[in-house]
C-alpha positions in Angstrom: 9.4 44.6 30.1 10.3 41.6 28.2 14.0 41.8 29.0 13.0 42.0 32.7 11.3 38.7 32.0 13.9 37.2 30.5 16.3 38.2 33.3 14.4 36.2 35.7 15.5 32.4 36.4 12.2 30.9 36.4 11.3 32.5 33.0 14.5 31.5 31.3 14.0 27.8 32.7 10.3 27.5 31.4 11.6 28.7 28.3 14.3 26.3 28.0 11.9 23.7 29.1 9.4 24.6 26.3 12.3 24.1 23.7 13.4 20.9 25.3 9.6 19.6 25.2 9.4 20.8 21.4 12.6 18.8 20.4 11.5 15.7 21.9 8.1 16.0 20.4 9.6 16.4 17.1 12.5 13.7 17.4 9.6 11.3 18.3 7.9 11.8 15.4 4.9 14.0 16.6 1.8 13.2 18.1 1.7 9.4 16.9 4.8 8.5 18.3 4.0 10.2 21.6 0.5 8.2 21.8 2.5 5.0 21.4 5.0 6.2 24.3 2.1 6.8 26.6 0.4 3.8 25.6 -2.5 5.3 23.6 -1.6 3.9 20.2 -4.1 1.1 19.4 -2.6 0.0 16.0 -1.1 -3.3 15.7 2.7 -4.0 16.2 4.6 -5.3 13.8 8.3 -7.2 14.0 10.0 -6.4 11.0 13.0 -8.3 11.6 11.1 -11.5 10.6 8.9 -10.7 7.7 6.5 -13.5 5.9 7.0 -15.0 2.6 4.6 -12.6 0.2 2.7 -15.6 -1.0 1.9 -16.7 2.6 -2.1 -17.7 3.1 -3.1 -17.8 -0.1 -3.8 -21.3 0.2 -6.7 -20.2 2.5 -8.6 -18.4 -0.1 -11.9 -19.8 -0.5 -13.2 -21.0 -4.2 -11.1 -23.1 -6.7 -9.0 -21.5 -9.3 -10.5 -20.7 -12.4 -14.0 -21.9 -11.0 -17.3 -20.5 -11.3 -18.1 -16.9 -10.5 -19.3 -16.5 -7.0 -22.8 -16.7 -6.4 -24.8 -13.4 -5.6 -25.8 -12.6 -1.9 -22.6 -13.3 -0.3 -21.9 -11.6 2.9 -19.5 -8.7 2.7 -15.7 -9.5 3.6 -14.4 -8.6 7.3 -13.2 -4.9 7.5 -9.7 -6.1 8.2 -9.0 -9.7 6.6 -7.9 -12.4 8.5 -5.5 -13.5 5.7 -3.0 -10.7 6.5 0.2 -11.4 7.7 1.9 -8.0 8.3 5.7 -7.3 7.1 6.3 -9.5 4.0 9.8 -10.2 2.7 10.9 -8.3 -0.5 13.5 -9.9 -2.9 14.8 -8.3 -6.2 16.5 -11.5 -7.3 16.0 -13.6 -9.3 13.4 -11.5 -11.2 10.4 -13.9 -12.1 9.1 -14.4 -15.3 5.6 -13.6 -16.7 4.8 -17.3 -16.8 5.8 -17.8 -13.0 3.8 -14.6 -12.0 0.6 -16.4 -13.7 1.6 -19.7 -12.2 1.8 -18.5 -8.9 -1.5 -16.5 -9.1 -4.2 -18.9 -10.8 -7.0 -17.2 -9.4 -6.3 -13.9 -11.0 -8.3 -13.4 -14.1 -6.8 -12.3 -17.5 -6.0 -8.5 -17.9 -5.0 -8.6 -14.0 -8.4 -8.9 -12.3 -9.4 -10.4 -9.2 -12.6 -10.9 -7.0 -12.5 -12.8 -3.5 -14.9 -16.0 -4.0 -16.2 -16.2 -0.4 -17.3 -12.8 0.2 -18.6 -9.5 -1.3 -15.3 -6.9 -1.4 -15.8 -3.9 0.5 -13.8 -2.0 -1.8 -13.0 -2.1 -5.8 -9.7 -0.7 -6.4 -7.9 0.0 -9.6 -4.1 0.4 -9.5 -2.8 2.3 -12.6 0.8 2.1 -13.1 2.8 4.3 -15.7 5.9 2.5 -17.4 8.4 2.3 -20.1 11.4 0.4 -20.2 11.4 -0.9 -16.8 10.5 -4.6 -17.6 12.5 -6.1 -14.4 10.7 -3.8 -12.1 7.0 -4.6 -13.8 7.7 -8.1 -13.1 8.6 -7.7 -9.5 5.8 -5.6 -8.8 3.5 -7.8 -10.1 4.7 -10.9 -8.6 4.8 -9.0 -5.3 1.6 -6.9 -5.7 -0.9 -9.8 -6.7 -0.8 -12.1 -3.5 -0.8 -8.7 -1.4 -4.2 -7.6 -2.6 -5.5 -10.9 -2.6 -4.6 -11.4 1.2 -6.8 -8.0 1.6 -9.9 -9.4 -0.2 -10.0 -6.5 -2.6 -11.8 -6.6 -6.2 -8.8 -5.1 -7.9 -7.6 -4.8 -11.3 -4.1 -3.6 -12.5 -3.7 -1.3 -15.3 -0.1 -1.2 -16.9 0.1 1.9 -19.1 2.9 1.8 -21.4 4.3 5.0 -23.1 5.8 3.6 -26.4 8.7 5.6 -28.6 11.6 7.4 -27.3 10.2 10.7 -26.3 10.4 12.1 -22.9 8.6 10.1 -20.5 5.3 11.6 -19.5 4.0 10.1 -16.1 1.2 12.5 -15.5 -0.1 11.8 -19.2 0.1 7.9 -18.8 -1.7 8.3 -15.5 -4.6 10.4 -17.1 -4.9 7.7 -19.9 -4.9 5.0 -17.4 -7.6 6.7 -15.0 -9.8 7.1 -18.2 -9.2 3.6 -19.5 -9.9 2.1 -16.0 -13.2 4.1 -15.6 -14.2 2.6 -18.8 -14.2 -0.8 -17.4 -15.8 -0.5 -14.3 -17.0 2.3 -11.7 -14.2 1.6 -9.4 -14.5 2.8 -6.0 -10.9 3.6 -5.4 -7.8 4.7 -8.0 -4.6 3.9 -7.0 -1.2 5.8 -8.6 1.4 3.4 -8.4 5.1 3.7 -9.5 6.4 0.7 -10.9 9.3 0.7 -8.5 7.4 0.7 -5.5 7.0 -2.4 -3.5 4.9 -2.4 -0.4 6.2 -4.3 2.7 3.2 -4.7 5.2 -0.4 -6.0 3.7 -2.0 -3.9 6.5 -1.2 -0.9 4.4 -4.7 -1.4 2.5 -5.2 -0.6 -1.1 -8.4 1.4 -0.1 -9.4 5.1 -0.4 -9.8 7.4 2.7 -13.5 8.9 2.4 -12.1 12.3 3.6 -10.0 12.3 0.6 -6.9 11.3 -1.5 -4.0 10.0 0.7 -0.2 9.0 0.2 0.5 5.5 1.3 4.3 5.4 0.5 4.7 7.4 3.8 8.3 5.7 4.5 10.7 4.4 1.8 13.9 2.2 2.0 15.9 4.6 0.1 15.2 7.6 2.3 15.9 5.2 5.7 12.2 4.9 6.3 11.9 8.5 7.2 
């Protein structure tokens, strides 16, 4: 009976049409891309051909650098910070010095901690970075990530967990140590496990946790052609 069905022209046309529809669905990136195609995607549209400087809009942050702590009873920060700029430029040369990173981020406290002065942050995020013998990558990350996170109006801390010695690099163990040390300091709302050589390119990619469970934020990378 199946053979007779396949011999009918209308059945063959239906099967071929179904295969083409599936191929188109996959080539367009699945449901998300199809939603955008039919105008149902409500997310913002970004122009990656004109990225902004990563230090854009920091002059609009309230509170003087090094000033007194924010008073109690502040309103919550907006769910979506008005300081966000979208795509930001990423430069790997020249590599900034630690002194330059400190100078460009006067609102960041010793130990890599920051808290917005004009509102109560909606998320407190600890970023844990395993590290060994990658000083250039680390300085590029710190130079790039501090202004990126400040525009998101988060309370955050960056923990660089360094492995000494010449043994095999144990990333998983360093992350475990970083989580333990971070939770000793504060009851963070969110823990980000961050590679030292990954630089975010769009500050709408928020460093906050999904209440439904863990999420992977580096969904597309330049070394894989952003696929």
